[in-house]
C-alpha positions as CSV (number, residue, x, y, z in Angstrom):
1,D,-41.4,24.2,-17.7
2,V,-39.4,27.0,-19.3
3,S,-40.0,26.1,-23.1
4,E,-43.7,26.7,-22.5
5,Q,-42.5,30.4,-21.4
6,S,-42.8,33.7,-23.6
7,W,-39.3,34.8,-22.0
8,I,-37.0,34.4,-18.9
9,N,-34.1,36.7,-18.2
10,G,-32.0,36.9,-15.4
11,I,-30.9,39.7,-13.4
12,G,-28.1,39.7,-10.2
13,S,-24.8,40.1,-8.8
14,D,-22.0,37.8,-7.2
15,R,-23.2,39.1,-3.7
16,Y,-27.6,39.1,-2.4
17,D,-29.7,40.2,-4.8
18,D,-33.9,40.2,-4.4
19,A,-36.7,41.3,-7.0
20,Y,-39.6,43.1,-5.5
21,H,-41.7,44.8,-7.6
22,I,-42.9,44.2,-11.2
23,A,-45.5,46.3,-13.8
24,T,-46.5,46.8,-16.9
25,A,-47.2,50.2,-18.6
26,S,-49.9,50.8,-20.8
27,D,-47.2,50.5,-24.0
28,G,-47.0,46.6,-22.6
29,S,-43.2,47.0,-21.4
30,I,-42.3,46.4,-18.1
31,Y,-40.7,47.6,-15.0
32,V,-39.0,45.1,-12.4
33,V,-37.4,47.1,-9.3
34,G,-35.4,45.5,-6.4
35,I,-32.2,45.5,-4.4
36,Y,-28.9,44.1,-5.2
37,C,-25.4,44.1,-3.6
38,E,-26.6,43.2,-0.3
39,G,-23.0,42.9,1.8
40,G,-21.7,46.1,0.3
41,Q,-18.2,45.9,-1.8
42,N,-17.7,48.8,-3.9
43,D,-17.0,46.2,-7.1
44,C,-20.1,44.9,-7.0
45,N,-21.8,44.4,-10.3
46,L,-25.5,43.3,-11.3
47,R,-25.7,41.5,-15.0
48,I,-28.9,42.5,-16.4
49,E,-29.9,39.9,-19.1
50,S,-31.8,40.7,-22.4
51,M,-33.8,38.2,-24.9
52,D,-32.1,39.9,-27.7
53,N,-28.6,37.8,-26.2
54,S,-27.3,40.9,-24.7
55,H,-26.8,42.0,-20.8
56,S,-26.0,45.4,-19.8
57,S,-24.5,46.1,-15.9
58,M,-24.5,48.4,-13.0
59,D,-21.4,49.0,-10.7
60,G,-22.3,49.5,-6.9
61,S,-21.0,51.3,-4.5
62,D,-19.7,50.9,-0.9
63,S,-23.8,50.7,0.4
64,C,-26.1,48.5,0.8
65,N,-29.6,47.0,-0.3
66,E,-29.3,49.5,-3.9
67,I,-32.4,50.0,-5.5
68,F,-32.6,49.0,-9.0
69,I,-35.0,49.5,-11.5
70,T,-35.1,48.1,-14.9
71,K,-37.2,47.9,-17.7
72,Y,-37.8,45.8,-20.7
73,T,-39.8,45.5,-23.6
74,S,-42.7,43.0,-24.0
75,N,-40.7,40.5,-25.6
76,G,-38.4,41.0,-23.0
77,D,-35.3,42.7,-24.9
78,H,-33.9,45.4,-22.1
79,I,-34.7,49.5,-22.5
80,W,-32.9,50.8,-19.9
81,S,-31.7,50.6,-16.0
82,E,-31.3,53.0,-13.0
83,K,-30.4,53.0,-10.1
84,I,-30.6,54.7,-6.0
85,S,-27.8,54.4,-3.8
86,N,-26.0,56.9,-1.3
87,E,-22.0,57.1,-0.3
88,R,-22.3,55.8,3.1
89,N,-20.7,52.2,3.6
90,C,-22.9,48.9,4.4
91,G,-24.4,48.7,7.5
92,N,-25.1,52.6,7.5
93,G,-26.2,53.6,4.3
94,Q,-29.3,51.7,3.2
95,Q,-32.8,51.9,1.2
96,V,-35.8,50.2,0.4
97,P,-38.4,49.9,-2.0
98,N,-41.6,49.6,-0.7
99,D,-43.9,50.0,-3.9
100,I,-44.4,51.5,-7.3
101,D,-46.9,52.3,-9.9
102,I,-47.2,53.8,-13.9
103,T,-47.8,57.0,-14.4
104,P,-50.3,58.0,-17.5
105,T,-47.0,58.6,-19.2
106,D,-45.5,55.2,-18.6
107,G,-43.5,56.4,-16.3
108,L,-42.9,55.2,-12.9
109,V,-43.3,56.3,-9.1
110,I,-41.0,54.6,-6.4
111,T,-41.7,55.2,-3.0
112,G,-39.8,53.4,0.1
113,Y,-37.3,54.4,3.4
114,Y,-34.0,55.2,3.4
115,R,-31.1,56.7,6.1
116,Y,-28.2,58.6,5.6
117,E,-28.3,60.0,1.7
118,L,-30.2,58.9,-1.2
119,V,-28.3,59.8,-4.6
120,F,-30.9,58.9,-8.2
121,G,-28.6,57.7,-10.7
122,D,-25.4,59.4,-10.8
123,G,-27.2,62.2,-8.5
124,T,-26.9,65.2,-11.8
125,E,-30.0,65.0,-12.5
126,I,-32.4,65.4,-9.7
127,D,-31.0,66.8,-6.0
128,S,-29.8,64.1,-3.9
129,L,-31.8,63.4,-0.3
130,Q,-30.5,64.2,3.2
131,S,-31.4,62.2,6.2
132,S,-32.1,63.7,9.6
133,Q,-29.2,65.4,11.6
134,N,-29.0,62.0,13.7
135,E,-28.4,60.5,10.7
136,N,-29.2,56.5,12.0
137,R,-32.9,57.3,11.7
138,W,-35.4,56.4,8.9
139,K,-37.2,58.9,6.4
140,G,-39.8,57.9,3.4
141,F,-39.0,59.2,0.1
142,V,-41.1,59.1,-3.6
143,A,-39.2,59.6,-6.4
144,Q,-40.8,59.4,-10.0
145,I,-38.6,58.5,-13.1
146,D,-40.2,59.2,-16.9
147,S,-40.6,56.3,-19.5
148,N,-36.9,57.0,-20.9
149,G,-35.1,56.5,-17.1
150,K,-34.8,60.1,-16.8
151,W,-34.9,61.1,-12.8
152,E,-37.5,64.1,-12.8
153,W,-38.2,64.7,-8.7
154,A,-37.9,63.5,-5.1
155,H,-39.5,64.4,-2.0
156,Q,-38.7,62.7,1.8
157,F,-41.3,62.4,4.5
158,G,-40.5,62.6,8.8
159,R,-38.6,64.7,10.7
160,Q,-35.4,65.9,12.5
161,G,-34.8,64.3,14.9
162,N,-34.9,61.1,16.8
163,D,-38.2,60.1,14.6
164,D,-38.2,56.8,12.2
165,S,-40.6,57.8,9.0
166,Y,-41.4,54.0,6.0
167,A,-43.4,55.6,3.0
168,N,-45.2,51.9,2.4
169,G,-47.3,52.5,-0.6
170,V,-48.1,55.0,-3.5
171,G,-50.8,55.5,-5.9
172,V,-51.2,57.2,-9.6
173,D,-54.2,58.7,-10.1
174,P,-54.3,57.1,-14.2
175,N,-56.1,60.5,-15.3
176,N,-53.9,63.8,-13.8
177,G,-51.1,61.7,-12.7
178,D,-51.1,63.0,-9.4
179,V,-49.2,60.9,-6.9
180,Y,-50.8,59.6,-3.3
181,V,-48.0,58.3,-1.3
182,V,-49.1,56.8,2.5
183,G,-46.9,55.4,5.4
184,V,-46.0,56.1,8.9
185,W,-44.1,58.1,11.1
186,E,-42.9,57.2,14.9
187,G,-42.6,60.2,17.0
188,S,-43.1,62.5,20.3
189,S,-46.5,64.0,20.9
190,N,-46.7,67.5,19.4
191,N,-43.7,66.7,16.8
192,W,-43.6,68.2,13.4
193,F,-44.0,66.0,10.1
194,Q,-42.4,67.4,7.1
195,V,-42.5,66.7,3.8
196,D,-38.7,68.0,2.8
197,D,-37.8,70.6,5.1
198,E,-41.3,72.3,5.5
199,E,-43.1,71.7,8.4
200,K,-47.3,69.8,8.2
201,F,-48.9,68.6,10.9
202,R,-48.3,67.9,14.7
203,G,-48.7,63.9,15.9
204,H,-51.2,63.2,17.7
205,C,-49.6,60.3,20.3
206,V,-47.0,60.2,23.1
207,N,-43.7,59.0,23.2
208,N,-42.8,56.2,20.6
209,M,-46.3,55.8,19.0
210,Q,-46.9,55.8,15.3
211,N,-49.1,58.1,13.0
212,G,-50.2,57.6,9.5
213,F,-50.0,60.0,7.1
214,V,-51.1,60.4,3.4
215,V,-49.4,62.9,1.1
216,I,-50.3,64.1,-2.5
217,F,-49.0,65.7,-5.3
218,V,-49.3,66.8,-8.8
219,D,-47.6,65.5,-11.5
220,D,-44.5,67.9,-11.8
221,G,-43.7,66.8,-7.9
222,T,-45.6,69.8,-6.3
223,H,-47.0,69.3,-2.5
224,R,-50.6,69.9,-3.2
């Protein structure tokens, strides 16, 4: 019964859209994360409704499954929205949000995987990420955005070459803001696992087997 709800809002475009994750900050504000404009077309537009009878919108690029991050007050009023996208056409450039968590300062950390390129917001606040030389492979990522919608940092995981990597989960220490990312990468024996372009450790499995990983960052994005 809608009459028994405190509030209800809609998020969507004229393509396929999905809300995947929701989290509540200490001040009662609410984050919703998902994908929009599945199917591409650069005229796609995501409509974000608010309980104050206003609405906002975000354009889609020519990629698929662009990620939206929307923040509401506890009363359902829209505060801000941001996106993660790329400049590749649909069927090539894609990104998937696997997990989120709240920082001690009520920002948000998001993790997942992508291929080709990853652009945060309008691309001016932090550098974009670029996938491997074989750009058809998946790479894991983690990114942090503050409570005001400003991107703070981002990193990627995997190996240059014919490997796939997926960041599947993220947890934030509520005391100091350290970020823990877990995931899996599929690689050949003795290949190096990388954080950004730095080689960290070698795999210990035969070809096409999977290795798990745990990566830790301090709250400013520095790899521990």
